[in-house]
The first five atom37 places (N, CA, C, CB, O) and aatype in JSON, in Angstrom:
{
  "aatype": [20, 20, 20, 20, 20, 20, 20, 20, 20, 20, 20, 20, 20, 20, 20, 20, 20, 20, 20, 20, 20, 20, 20, 20, 20, 20, 20, 20, 20, 20, 20, 20, 20, 20, 20, 20, 20, 20, 20, 20, 20, 20, 20, 20, 20, 20, 20, 20, 20, 20, 20, 20, 20, 20, 20, 20, 20, 20, 20, 20, 20, 20, 20, 20, 20, 20, 20, 20, 20, 20, 20, 20, 20, 20, 20, 20, 20, 20, 20, 20, 20, 20, 20, 20, 20, 20, 20, 20, 20, 20, 20, 20, 20, 20, 20, 20, 20, 20, 20, 20, 20, 20, 20, 20, 20, 20, 20, 20, 20, 20, 20, 20, 20, 20, 20, 20, 20, 20, 20, 20, 20, 20, 20, 20, 20, 20, 20, 20, 20, 20, 20, 20, 20, 20, 20, 20, 20, 20, 20],
  "atom_mask": [
    [1, 1, 1, 1, 1],
    [1, 1, 1, 1, 1],
    [1, 1, 1, 1, 1],
    [1, 1, 1, 1, 1],
    [1, 1, 1, 1, 1],
    [1, 1, 1, 1, 1],
    [1, 1, 1, 1, 1],
    [1, 1, 1, 1, 1],
    [1, 1, 1, 1, 1],
    [1, 1, 1, 1, 1],
    [1, 1, 1, 1, 1],
    [1, 1, 1, 1, 1],
    [1, 1, 1, 1, 1],
    [1, 1, 1, 1, 1],
    [1, 1, 1, 1, 1],
    [1, 1, 1, 1, 1],
    [1, 1, 1, 1, 1],
    [1, 1, 1, 1, 1],
    [1, 1, 1, 1, 1],
    [1, 1, 1, 1, 1],
    [1, 1, 1, 1, 1],
    [1, 1, 1, 1, 1],
    [1, 1, 1, 1, 1],
    [1, 1, 1, 1, 1],
    [1, 1, 1, 1, 1],
    [1, 1, 1, 1, 1],
    [1, 1, 1, 1, 1],
    [1, 1, 1, 1, 1],
    [1, 1, 1, 1, 1],
    [1, 1, 1, 1, 1],
    [1, 1, 1, 1, 1],
    [1, 1, 1, 1, 1],
    [1, 1, 1, 1, 1],
    [1, 1, 1, 1, 1],
    [1, 1, 1, 1, 1],
    [1, 1, 1, 1, 1],
    [1, 1, 1, 1, 1],
    [1, 1, 1, 1, 1],
    [1, 1, 1, 1, 1],
    [1, 1, 1, 1, 1],
    [1, 1, 1, 1, 1],
    [1, 1, 1, 1, 1],
    [1, 1, 1, 1, 1],
    [1, 1, 1, 1, 1],
    [1, 1, 1, 1, 1],
    [1, 1, 1, 1, 1],
    [1, 1, 1, 1, 1],
    [1, 1, 1, 1, 1],
    [1, 1, 1, 1, 1],
    [1, 1, 1, 1, 1],
    [1, 1, 1, 1, 1],
    [1, 1, 1, 1, 1],
    [1, 1, 1, 1, 1],
    [1, 1, 1, 1, 1],
    [1, 1, 1, 1, 1],
    [1, 1, 1, 1, 1],
    [1, 1, 1, 1, 1],
    [1, 1, 1, 1, 1],
    [1, 1, 1, 1, 1],
    [1, 1, 1, 1, 1],
    [1, 1, 1, 1, 1],
    [1, 1, 1, 1, 1],
    [1, 1, 1, 1, 1],
    [1, 1, 1, 1, 1],
    [1, 1, 1, 1, 1],
    [1, 1, 1, 1, 1],
    [1, 1, 1, 1, 1],
    [1, 1, 1, 1, 1],
    [1, 1, 1, 1, 1],
    [1, 1, 1, 1, 1],
    [1, 1, 1, 1, 1],
    [1, 1, 1, 1, 1],
    [1, 1, 1, 1, 1],
    [1, 1, 1, 1, 1],
    [1, 1, 1, 1, 1],
    [1, 1, 1, 1, 1],
    [1, 1, 1, 1, 1],
    [1, 1, 1, 1, 1],
    [1, 1, 1, 1, 1],
    [1, 1, 1, 1, 1],
    [1, 1, 1, 1, 1],
    [1, 1, 1, 1, 1],
    [1, 1, 1, 1, 1],
    [1, 1, 1, 1, 1],
    [1, 1, 1, 1, 1],
    [1, 1, 1, 1, 1],
    [1, 1, 1, 1, 1],
    [1, 1, 1, 1, 1],
    [1, 1, 1, 1, 1],
    [1, 1, 1, 1, 1],
    [1, 1, 1, 1, 1],
    [1, 1, 1, 1, 1],
    [1, 1, 1, 1, 1],
    [1, 1, 1, 1, 1],
    [1, 1, 1, 1, 1],
    [1, 1, 1, 1, 1],
    [1, 1, 1, 1, 1],
    [1, 1, 1, 1, 1],
    [1, 1, 1, 1, 1],
    [1, 1, 1, 1, 1],
    [1, 1, 1, 1, 1],
    [1, 1, 1, 1, 1],
    [1, 1, 1, 1, 1],
    [1, 1, 1, 1, 1],
    [1, 1, 1, 1, 1],
    [1, 1, 1, 1, 1],
    [1, 1, 1, 1, 1],
    [1, 1, 1, 1, 1],
    [1, 1, 1, 1, 1],
    [1, 1, 1, 1, 1],
    [1, 1, 1, 1, 1],
    [1, 1, 1, 1, 1],
    [1, 1, 1, 1, 1],
    [1, 1, 1, 1, 1],
    [1, 1, 1, 1, 1],
    [1, 1, 1, 1, 1],
    [1, 1, 1, 1, 1],
    [1, 1, 1, 1, 1],
    [1, 1, 1, 1, 1],
    [1, 1, 1, 1, 1],
    [1, 1, 1, 1, 1],
    [1, 1, 1, 1, 1],
    [1, 1, 1, 1, 1],
    [1, 1, 1, 1, 1],
    [1, 1, 1, 1, 1],
    [1, 1, 1, 1, 1],
    [1, 1, 1, 1, 1],
    [1, 1, 1, 1, 1],
    [1, 1, 1, 1, 1],
    [1, 1, 1, 1, 1],
    [1, 1, 1, 1, 1],
    [1, 1, 1, 1, 1],
    [1, 1, 1, 1, 1],
    [1, 1, 1, 1, 1],
    [1, 1, 1, 1, 1],
    [1, 1, 1, 1, 1],
    [1, 1, 1, 1, 1],
    [1, 1, 1, 1, 1],
    [1, 1, 1, 1, 1]
  ],
  "atom_positions": [
    [[119.66, -98.17, -19.23], [118.53, -97.59, -18.55], [117.37, -97.35, -19.5], [118.93, -96.3, -17.88], [116.39, -96.72, -19.12]],
    [[117.46, -97.84, -20.72], [116.4, -97.54, -21.69], [115.06, -98.14, -21.29], [116.81, -98.06, -23.06], [114.02, -97.7, -21.79]],
    [[115.06, -99.13, -20.41], [113.79, -99.71, -19.97], [113.23, -99.0, -18.75], [113.97, -101.19, -19.67], [112.2, -99.4, -18.22]],
    [[113.9, -97.94, -18.29], [113.45, -97.18, -17.13], [112.63, -95.99, -17.63], [114.65, -96.7, -16.26], [113.07, -95.24, -18.51]],
    [[111.46, -95.83, -17.05], [110.56, -94.72, -17.42], [110.37, -93.83, -16.19], [109.18, -95.25, -17.96], [109.98, -94.3, -15.13]],
    [[110.65, -92.54, -16.36], [110.46, -91.59, -15.26], [109.32, -90.66, -15.64], [111.76, -90.77, -14.97], [109.27, -90.11, -16.74]],
    [[108.38, -90.51, -14.7], [107.21, -89.66, -14.95], [106.8, -88.99, -13.64], [106.03, -90.5, -15.54], [107.23, -89.37, -12.56]],
    [[105.95, -87.99, -13.79], [105.38, -87.31, -12.62], [104.25, -88.15, -12.06], [104.88, -85.89, -12.97], [103.51, -88.78, -12.82]],
    [[104.11, -88.16, -10.76], [103.03, -88.91, -10.1], [101.69, -88.22, -10.35], [103.3, -89.04, -8.58], [101.61, -87.01, -10.54]],
    [[100.66, -89.04, -10.34], [99.28, -88.57, -10.44], [98.55, -88.99, -9.17], [98.56, -89.14, -11.72], [99.06, -89.79, -8.38]],
    [[97.36, -88.46, -8.98], [96.6, -88.79, -7.77], [96.35, -90.29, -7.62], [95.27, -88.05, -7.77], [96.27, -90.8, -6.5]],
    [[96.24, -91.01, -8.72], [96.03, -92.45, -8.66], [97.24, -93.22, -8.16], [95.66, -92.94, -10.0], [97.13, -94.42, -7.9]],
    [[98.38, -92.57, -8.02], [99.61, -93.22, -7.58], [99.82, -93.13, -6.06], [100.8, -92.61, -8.28], [100.74, -93.77, -5.54]],
    [[99.01, -92.37, -5.36], [99.27, -92.07, -3.95], [99.45, -93.32, -3.1], [98.14, -91.23, -3.38], [100.44, -93.43, -2.38]],
    [[98.53, -94.27, -3.17], [98.64, -95.47, -2.34], [99.87, -96.29, -2.67], [97.4, -96.34, -2.49], [100.54, -96.81, -1.78]],
    [[100.18, -96.41, -3.96], [101.37, -97.17, -4.37], [102.64, -96.5, -3.87], [101.41, -97.32, -5.91], [103.57, -97.18, -3.45]],
    [[102.69, -95.18, -3.9], [103.86, -94.45, -3.42], [104.04, -94.67, -1.92], [103.73, -92.95, -3.73], [105.15, -94.93, -1.45]],
    [[102.96, -94.57, -1.17], [103.05, -94.78, 0.27], [103.5, -96.2, 0.61], [101.69, -94.5, 0.94], [104.31, -96.38, 1.52]],
    [[103.0, -97.2, -0.12], [103.46, -98.59, 0.09], [104.94, -98.71, -0.25], [102.63, -99.59, -0.78], [105.7, -99.34, 0.48]],
    [[105.33, -98.1, -1.34], [106.73, -98.14, -1.79], [107.65, -97.54, -0.73], [106.89, -97.4, -3.12], [108.67, -98.14, -0.4]],
    [[107.3, -96.38, -0.19], [108.15, -95.74, 0.8], [108.31, -96.58, 2.05], [107.58, -94.39, 1.16], [109.36, -96.53, 2.7]],
    [[107.29, -97.36, 2.4], [107.42, -98.2, 3.6], [108.51, -99.25, 3.44], [106.08, -98.89, 3.9], [109.1, -99.67, 4.44]],
    [[108.79, -99.67, 2.22], [109.82, -100.69, 2.01], [111.14, -100.13, 1.47], [109.31, -101.73, 1.06], [112.19, -100.73, 1.68]],
    [[111.1, -98.97, 0.79], [112.3, -98.48, 0.11], [112.91, -97.23, 0.72], [111.97, -98.2, -1.31], [114.1, -96.97, 0.52]],
    [[112.14, -96.45, 1.46], [112.65, -95.19, 1.99], [113.12, -95.35, 3.43], [111.57, -94.1, 1.9], [112.59, -96.17, 4.18]],
    [[114.09, -94.56, 3.8], [114.58, -94.52, 5.17], [113.81, -93.45, 5.92], [116.12, -94.26, 5.22], [113.55, -92.37, 5.38]],
    [[113.45, -93.72, 7.14], [112.79, -92.72, 7.96], [111.35, -92.48, 7.55], [113.55, -91.43, 7.91], [110.88, -93.02, 6.55]],
    [[110.67, -91.67, 8.32], [109.3, -91.3, 8.01], [109.14, -89.8, 8.15], [108.3, -92.05, 8.94], [109.96, -89.12, 8.76]],
    [[108.08, -89.31, 7.57], [107.78, -87.9, 7.62], [106.35, -87.72, 8.11], [107.97, -87.23, 6.23], [105.51, -88.61, 7.94]],
    [[106.08, -86.59, 8.71], [104.74, -86.29, 9.17], [103.75, -86.23, 7.99], [104.73, -84.96, 9.94], [102.54, -86.36, 8.18]],
    [[104.27, -86.04, 6.79], [103.44, -85.94, 5.59], [103.27, -87.27, 4.85], [104.03, -84.93, 4.65], [102.69, -87.3, 3.77]],
    [[103.77, -88.37, 5.43], [103.66, -89.68, 4.78], [102.27, -90.27, 4.99], [104.73, -90.64, 5.33], [102.1, -91.28, 5.67]],
    [[101.3, -89.62, 4.39], [99.93, -90.15, 4.42], [99.23, -89.7, 3.14], [99.16, -89.65, 5.7], [99.76, -88.9, 2.36]],
    [[98.03, -90.23, 2.94], [97.29, -89.93, 1.71], [97.15, -88.42, 1.5], [95.91, -90.58, 1.75], [97.39, -87.92, 0.4]],
    [[96.75, -87.72, 2.55], [96.53, -86.28, 2.42], [97.82, -85.54, 2.06], [95.96, -85.71, 3.7], [97.82, -84.64, 1.22]],
    [[98.91, -85.93, 2.71], [100.19, -85.26, 2.44], [100.65, -85.44, 1.01], [101.25, -85.77, 3.38], [101.04, -84.46, 0.36]],
    [[100.61, -86.66, 0.5], [101.07, -86.92, -0.86], [100.1, -86.31, -1.88], [101.22, -88.44, -1.11], [100.53, -85.74, -2.89]],
    [[98.81, -86.42, -1.62], [97.81, -85.83, -2.53], [97.97, -84.31, -2.59], [96.37, -86.21, -2.08], [97.86, -83.71, -3.66]],
    [[98.23, -83.69, -1.45], [98.43, -82.24, -1.41], [99.66, -81.84, -2.22], [98.57, -81.74, 0.06], [99.64, -80.84, -2.93]],
    [[100.73, -82.62, -2.11], [101.93, -82.35, -2.91], [101.59, -82.4, -4.4], [103.04, -83.37, -2.58], [101.97, -81.5, -5.15]],
    [[100.9, -83.43, -4.83], [100.59, -83.59, -6.25], [99.68, -82.47, -6.74], [99.91, -84.96, -6.51], [99.82, -81.99, -7.86]],
    [[98.75, -82.05, -5.9], [97.85, -80.95, -6.27], [98.62, -79.64, -6.34], [96.69, -80.84, -5.26], [98.46, -78.87, -7.29]],
    [[99.43, -79.37, -5.35], [100.15, -78.09, -5.25], [101.24, -77.96, -6.3], [100.77, -77.95, -3.87], [101.43, -76.88, -6.86]],
    [[101.95, -79.04, -6.59], [103.08, -79.01, -7.52], [103.08, -80.31, -8.32], [104.44, -78.81, -6.77], [103.83, -81.24, -8.01]],
    [[102.23, -80.38, -9.35], [102.0, -81.65, -10.07], [103.25, -82.32, -10.63], [101.06, -81.42, -11.18], [103.24, -83.53, -10.84]],
    [[104.31, -81.6, -10.89], [105.51, -82.21, -11.45], [106.57, -82.58, -10.44], [106.1, -81.3, -12.44], [107.63, -83.08, -10.81]],
    [[106.31, -82.34, -9.15], [107.36, -82.49, -8.14], [107.7, -83.93, -7.79], [106.96, -81.77, -6.91], [108.87, -84.27, -7.61]],
    [[106.7, -84.78, -7.68], [106.95, -86.17, -7.28], [107.23, -86.99, -8.53], [105.74, -86.76, -6.48], [106.33, -87.27, -9.32]],
    [[108.49, -87.37, -8.67], [108.92, -88.15, -9.84], [108.99, -89.63, -9.48], [110.29, -87.66, -10.37], [109.5, -90.01, -8.43]],
    [[108.46, -90.44, -10.38], [108.44, -91.89, -10.19], [109.27, -92.55, -11.27], [106.99, -92.44, -10.21], [109.19, -92.17, -12.44]],
    [[110.07, -93.53, -10.87], [110.82, -94.35, -11.83], [110.14, -95.7, -11.89], [112.34, -94.48, -11.42], [109.89, -96.33, -10.86]],
    [[109.83, -96.15, -13.09], [109.16, -97.43, -13.29], [109.95, -98.29, -14.27], [107.72, -97.23, -13.78], [110.52, -97.79, -15.24]],
    [[109.95, -99.55, -13.99], [110.54, -100.53, -14.9], [109.52, -101.64, -15.09], [111.91, -101.09, -14.33], [109.09, -102.27, -14.12]],
    [[109.13, -101.86, -16.32], [108.11, -102.87, -16.64], [106.83, -102.66, -15.82], [108.66, -104.28, -16.4], [106.22, -103.63, -15.35]],
    [[106.45, -101.4, -15.64], [105.23, -101.07, -14.9], [105.36, -101.14, -13.39], [104.15, -101.97, -15.33], [104.39, -100.88, -12.68]],
    [[106.52, -101.5, -12.89], [106.75, -101.63, -11.45], [107.45, -100.37, -10.93], [107.6, -102.9, -11.14], [108.43, -99.91, -11.52]],
    [[106.93, -99.81, -9.84], [107.55, -98.65, -9.22], [108.87, -99.08, -8.57], [106.6, -98.0, -8.18], [108.88, -99.94, -7.69]],
    [[109.98, -98.47, -9.02], [111.3, -98.86, -8.5], [112.04, -97.69, -7.87], [112.13, -99.44, -9.61], [113.11, -97.9, -7.28]],
    [[111.51, -96.48, -7.97], [112.19, -95.34, -7.37], [111.33, -94.09, -7.35], [113.45, -95.07, -8.11], [110.4, -93.94, -8.13]],
    [[111.67, -93.2, -6.41], [110.98, -91.92, -6.29], [111.97, -90.83, -5.9], [109.83, -92.01, -5.25], [113.04, -91.1, -5.34]],
    [[111.6, -89.62, -6.21], [112.24, -88.44, -5.65], [111.22, -87.3, -5.71], [113.57, -88.07, -6.42], [110.47, -87.18, -6.67]],
    [[111.22, -86.49, -4.68], [110.42, -85.27, -4.71], [111.38, -84.15, -5.08], [109.7, -84.99, -3.32], [112.37, -83.91, -4.4]],
    [[111.07, -83.46, -6.18], [111.89, -82.36, -6.69], [111.07, -81.08, -6.57], [112.34, -82.62, -8.17], [110.45, -80.64, -7.54]],
    [[111.08, -80.5, -5.38], [110.26, -79.33, -5.12], [111.0, -78.03, -5.38], [109.76, -79.35, -3.71], [112.2, -77.91, -5.12]],
    [[110.27, -77.05, -5.9], [110.84, -75.73, -6.14], [109.8, -74.7, -5.73], [111.26, -75.54, -7.64], [108.68, -74.69, -6.23]],
    [[110.19, -73.82, -4.81], [109.26, -72.82, -4.31], [109.47, -71.44, -4.92], [109.37, -72.73, -2.81], [108.92, -70.45, -4.44]],
    [[110.26, -71.38, -5.97], [110.59, -70.11, -6.6], [111.89, -69.53, -6.07], [109.48, -69.13, -6.4], [112.44, -68.59, -6.65]],
    [[112.38, -70.08, -4.97], [113.62, -69.61, -4.35], [114.63, -70.75, -4.23], [113.33, -69.02, -2.96], [115.79, -70.61, -4.62]],
    [[114.16, -71.89, -3.69], [115.06, -73.02, -3.47], [114.56, -74.26, -4.2], [115.18, -73.32, -1.97], [113.36, -74.52, -4.32]],
    [[115.52, -75.01, -4.69], [115.25, -76.34, -5.25], [115.57, -77.34, -4.14], [116.1, -76.62, -6.58], [116.67, -77.33, -3.59]],
    [[114.61, -78.18, -3.83], [114.8, -79.12, -2.73], [114.45, -80.53, -3.16], [113.96, -78.72, -1.51], [113.4, -80.77, -3.76]],
    [[115.34, -81.45, -2.87], [115.12, -82.86, -3.19], [114.86, -83.63, -1.9], [116.34, -83.46, -3.97], [115.61, -83.52, -0.93]],
    [[113.8, -84.4, -1.92], [113.4, -85.22, -0.77], [113.02, -86.61, -1.28], [112.23, -84.57, 0.01], [112.76, -86.8, -2.46]],
    [[112.99, -87.56, -0.37], [112.44, -88.89, -0.64], [113.04, -89.57, -1.86], [110.97, -88.79, -0.82], [112.34, -90.24, -2.62]],
    [[114.36, -89.41, -2.04], [115.05, -90.21, -3.04], [115.09, -91.63, -2.48], [116.5, -89.66, -3.37], [115.76, -91.89, -1.49]],
    [[114.39, -92.52, -3.12], [114.31, -93.9, -2.65], [114.3, -94.83, -3.85], [113.04, -94.13, -1.77], [113.67, -94.56, -4.87]],
    [[115.02, -95.93, -3.7], [115.06, -96.96, -4.74], [114.74, -98.29, -4.08], [116.45, -97.0, -5.47], [115.22, -98.58, -2.99]],
    [[113.95, -99.09, -4.75], [113.59, -100.41, -4.25], [114.86, -101.2, -3.91], [112.73, -101.17, -5.28], [115.8, -101.23, -4.71]],
    [[114.88, -101.84, -2.75], [116.07, -102.62, -2.38], [116.5, -103.63, -3.45], [115.81, -103.35, -1.08], [117.69, -103.89, -3.6]],
    [[115.55, -104.19, -4.19], [115.88, -105.17, -5.22], [116.42, -104.55, -6.5], [114.66, -105.97, -5.55], [116.87, -105.26, -7.4]],
    [[116.39, -103.22, -6.59], [116.81, -102.54, -7.83], [117.93, -101.53, -7.6], [115.63, -101.85, -8.46], [118.19, -100.7, -8.47]],
    [[118.57, -101.59, -6.47], [119.64, -100.64, -6.18], [120.9, -100.97, -6.97], [119.95, -100.63, -4.69], [121.08, -102.09, -7.46]],
    [[121.76, -99.98, -7.09], [123.03, -100.09, -7.8], [122.83, -100.37, -9.29], [123.88, -101.19, -7.19], [123.64, -101.06, -9.92]],
    [[121.73, -99.83, -9.83], [121.45, -99.98, -11.27], [121.3, -98.63, -11.96], [120.18, -100.8, -11.47], [120.86, -98.57, -13.11]],
    [[121.66, -97.55, -11.28], [121.59, -96.22, -11.89], [120.24, -95.53, -11.76], [121.93, -96.33, -13.31], [120.03, -94.48, -12.36]],
    [[119.32, -96.11, -11.01], [117.98, -95.53, -10.88], [118.03, -94.21, -10.11], [117.03, -96.51, -10.18], [117.41, -93.24, -10.54]],
    [[118.74, -94.16, -9.0], [118.86, -92.92, -8.24], [119.48, -91.82, -9.11], [119.71, -93.13, -6.97], [119.01, -90.68, -9.09]],
    [[120.5, -92.16, -9.86], [121.15, -91.16, -10.74], [120.17, -90.67, -11.8], [122.4, -91.77, -11.4], [120.14, -89.47, -12.1]],
    [[119.38, -91.58, -12.37], [118.41, -91.17, -13.39], [117.33, -90.27, -12.78], [117.76, -92.41, -14.04], [116.9, -89.3, -13.41]],
    [[116.9, -90.59, -11.57], [115.91, -89.75, -10.9], [116.48, -88.36, -10.61], [115.44, -90.41, -9.59], [115.8, -87.36, -10.81]],
    [[117.72, -88.31, -10.14], [118.32, -87.01, -9.85], [118.58, -86.21, -11.11], [119.6, -87.19, -9.07], [118.46, -84.99, -11.1]],
    [[118.94, -86.88, -12.2], [119.07, -86.17, -13.48], [117.74, -85.53, -13.86], [119.55, -87.13, -14.61], [117.7, -84.38, -14.28]],
    [[116.64, -86.29, -13.7], [115.31, -85.75, -14.02], [114.94, -84.61, -13.08], [114.24, -86.87, -13.93], [114.38, -83.61, -13.52]],
    [[115.26, -84.75, -11.8], [114.98, -83.68, -10.84], [115.76, -82.42, -11.2], [115.33, -84.14, -9.41], [115.21, -81.32, -11.17]],
    [[117.03, -82.57, -11.53], [117.85, -81.42, -11.86], [117.42, -80.77, -13.17], [119.32, -81.83, -11.95], [117.51, -79.55, -13.31]],
    [[116.95, -81.56, -14.12], [116.39, -80.99, -15.35], [115.16, -80.16, -15.02], [116.03, -82.1, -16.36], [114.96, -79.08, -15.59]],
    [[114.33, -80.65, -14.12], [113.14, -79.91, -13.69], [113.55, -78.61, -13.02], [112.28, -80.75, -12.74], [113.0, -77.54, -13.32]],
    [[114.51, -78.69, -12.1], [114.96, -77.49, -11.4], [115.47, -76.44, -12.39], [116.06, -77.85, -10.4], [115.12, -75.26, -12.29]],
    [[116.29, -76.86, -13.34], [116.85, -75.94, -14.32], [115.75, -75.31, -15.17], [117.87, -76.68, -15.21], [115.77, -74.1, -15.43]],
    [[114.8, -76.11, -15.6], [113.69, -75.59, -16.42], [112.85, -74.57, -15.66], [112.79, -76.74, -16.89], [112.29, -73.65, -16.26]],
    [[112.78, -74.72, -14.34], [112.0, -73.8, -13.52], [112.8, -72.56, -13.1], [111.49, -74.51, -12.28], [112.26, -71.65, -12.47]],
    [[114.08, -72.52, -13.46], [114.92, -71.36, -13.14], [115.72, -71.52, -11.86], [114.08, -70.15, -13.03], [116.31, -70.55, -11.37]],
    [[115.75, -72.72, -11.31], [116.53, -72.96, -10.09], [118.02, -72.83, -10.33], [116.21, -74.33, -9.52], [118.51, -73.09, -11.43]],
    [[118.73, -72.43, -9.27], [120.17, -72.23, -9.4], [121.0, -73.09, -8.46], [120.49, -70.81, -9.16], [122.21, -73.21, -8.65]],
    [[120.37, -73.68, -7.47], [121.09, -74.56, -6.55], [120.1, -75.56, -5.98], [121.79, -73.75, -5.4], [118.97, -75.2, -5.66]],
    [[120.52, -76.79, -5.88], [119.64, -77.83, -5.31], [120.14, -78.23, -3.93], [119.59, -79.08, -6.24], [121.34, -78.4, -3.71]],
    [[119.2, -78.36, -3.02], [119.47, -78.86, -1.67], [118.83, -80.23, -1.54], [118.94, -77.88, -0.57], [117.8, -80.51, -2.15]],
    [[119.44, -81.08, -0.74], [118.88, -82.41, -0.5], [118.72, -82.63, 1.0], [119.77, -83.51, -1.12], [119.61, -82.3, 1.78]],
    [[117.59, -83.19, 1.38], [117.38, -83.59, 2.76], [117.82, -85.04, 2.87], [115.87, -83.39, 3.21], [117.24, -85.92, 2.23]],
    [[118.85, -85.3, 3.7], [119.42, -86.63, 3.82], [119.54, -86.96, 5.3], [120.81, -86.74, 3.1], [120.11, -86.19, 6.07]],
    [[119.0, -88.09, 5.69], [119.1, -88.49, 7.09], [120.57, -88.66, 7.49], [118.32, -89.79, 7.34], [121.35, -89.27, 6.76]],
    [[120.92, -88.15, 8.63], [122.29, -88.22, 9.14], [122.77, -89.67, 9.26], [122.38, -87.53, 10.49], [123.92, -89.96, 8.93]],
    [[121.92, -90.55, 9.72], [122.32, -91.94, 9.95], [122.3, -92.81, 8.7], [121.41, -92.55, 10.98], [122.72, -93.97, 8.76]],
    [[121.84, -92.3, 7.58], [121.72, -93.1, 6.36], [123.02, -93.01, 5.55], [120.51, -92.63, 5.52], [123.09, -92.27, 4.57]],
    [[124.02, -93.77, 5.97], [125.33, -93.74, 5.32], [125.26, -94.09, 3.83], [126.26, -94.7, 6.01], [125.96, -93.49, 3.02]],
    [[124.42, -95.04, 3.47], [124.28, -95.43, 2.06], [123.85, -94.23, 1.23], [123.25, -96.59, 1.9], [124.35, -94.01, 0.12]],
    [[122.92, -93.45, 1.77], [122.45, -92.27, 1.05], [123.56, -91.22, 0.91], [121.24, -91.65, 1.76], [123.62, -90.53, -0.11]],
    [[124.41, -91.09, 1.9], [125.51, -90.13, 1.81], [126.37, -90.43, 0.58], [126.37, -90.15, 3.1], [126.77, -89.51, -0.13]],
    [[126.65, -91.69, 0.35], [127.46, -92.08, -0.81], [126.72, -91.78, -2.11], [127.82, -93.57, -0.73], [127.33, -91.33, -3.09]],
    [[125.43, -92.04, -2.13], [124.62, -91.78, -3.33], [124.63, -90.3, -3.68], [123.18, -92.27, -3.14], [124.85, -89.93, -4.83]],
    [[124.38, -89.46, -2.68], [124.35, -88.01, -2.92], [125.73, -87.5, -3.32], [123.84, -87.27, -1.66], [125.84, -86.65, -4.21]],
    [[126.77, -87.99, -2.68], [128.12, -87.55, -3.04], [128.45, -87.93, -4.48], [129.16, -88.16, -2.09], [129.05, -87.15, -5.21]],
    [[128.05, -89.13, -4.89], [128.3, -89.58, -6.26], [127.55, -88.71, -7.27], [127.88, -91.04, -6.42], [127.97, -88.6, -8.43]],
    [[126.45, -88.11, -6.84], [125.67, -87.24, -7.72], [126.2, -85.8, -7.72], [124.2, -87.24, -7.29], [125.65, -84.93, -8.39]],
    [[127.29, -85.56, -6.97], [127.91, -84.25, -6.98], [127.48, -83.32, -5.85], [127.62, -83.6, -8.25], [127.83, -82.14, -5.86]],
    [[126.73, -83.83, -4.9], [126.28, -83.02, -3.76], [127.31, -83.13, -2.64], [124.87, -83.49, -3.27], [128.04, -84.12, -2.53]],
    [[127.37, -82.1, -1.81], [128.27, -82.13, -0.67], [127.54, -81.64, 0.57], [129.52, -81.27, -0.93], [126.59, -80.87, 0.49]],
    [[128.01, -82.11, 1.67], [127.42, -81.79, 2.96], [127.84, -80.39, 3.4], [127.82, -82.84, 4.02], [129.0, -80.0, 3.23]],
    [[126.91, -79.64, 3.95], [127.21, -78.34, 4.52], [127.0, -78.42, 6.02], [126.32, -77.23, 3.88], [125.87, -78.33, 6.51]],
    [[128.07, -78.57, 6.75], [127.98, -78.76, 8.19], [127.61, -77.5, 8.96], [129.28, -79.29, 8.7], [127.25, -77.58, 10.14]],
    [[127.7, -76.34, 8.34], [127.38, -75.12, 9.06], [125.87, -74.81, 9.1], [128.11, -73.97, 8.42], [125.47, -73.81, 9.69]],
    [[125.04, -75.67, 8.48], [123.58, -75.52, 8.52], [122.99, -76.63, 9.35], [122.98, -75.54, 7.09], [123.53, -77.74, 9.39]],
    [[121.9, -76.36, 9.99], [121.11, -77.37, 10.7], [119.67, -77.14, 10.35], [121.34, -77.31, 12.24], [119.23, -76.0, 10.2]],
    [[118.94, -78.18, 10.23], [117.52, -78.1, 9.95], [116.77, -77.88, 11.26], [117.02, -79.38, 9.22], [117.01, -78.6, 12.24]],
    [[115.89, -76.91, 11.3], [115.05, -76.64, 12.46], [113.62, -76.92, 12.03], [115.22, -75.15, 12.99], [113.19, -76.48, 10.96]],
    [[112.88, -77.65, 12.83], [111.53, -78.04, 12.45], [110.54, -77.78, 13.58], [111.5, -79.51, 12.04], [110.9, -77.68, 14.75]],
    [[109.29, -77.68, 13.19], [108.19, -77.57, 14.13], [106.97, -78.19, 13.48], [107.92, -76.07, 14.54], [106.57, -77.78, 12.39]],
    [[106.39, -79.17, 14.12], [105.17, -79.78, 13.59], [104.02, -78.79, 13.74], [104.85, -81.12, 14.33], [103.88, -78.14, 14.78]],
    [[103.21, -78.68, 12.73], [102.07, -77.75, 12.76], [100.76, -78.49, 12.97], [101.99, -76.96, 11.46], [99.7, -77.87, 13.02]]
  ]
}
């Protein structure tokens, strides 16, 4: 993995991230637009982590911490670069960030129907908590 570079996203990365998610991420979010990603970068500049290989974006994860909870979202790896340890490297970077910020437990948002992601998260040491359900309301 020595040729893999992980860094925080900058405002100049917004369009590339949105293009990347259209091909590499499962599902969509109400925040998958320029304003949503730019607001994330402004509000928490270190949260959106990008994995690059030879200057090419090959993976992302949002590692958000609100002072109470560590939350991982949008773990995505380019279909052409899967099974190469990129997701694990991104999660290692996310967990290092969480620990540095004082986080004590990480939660991951994982689509129920995304079986491939279930295996990835389990391999990273995460487990499903069936007694919780996510409740949402669009604002």
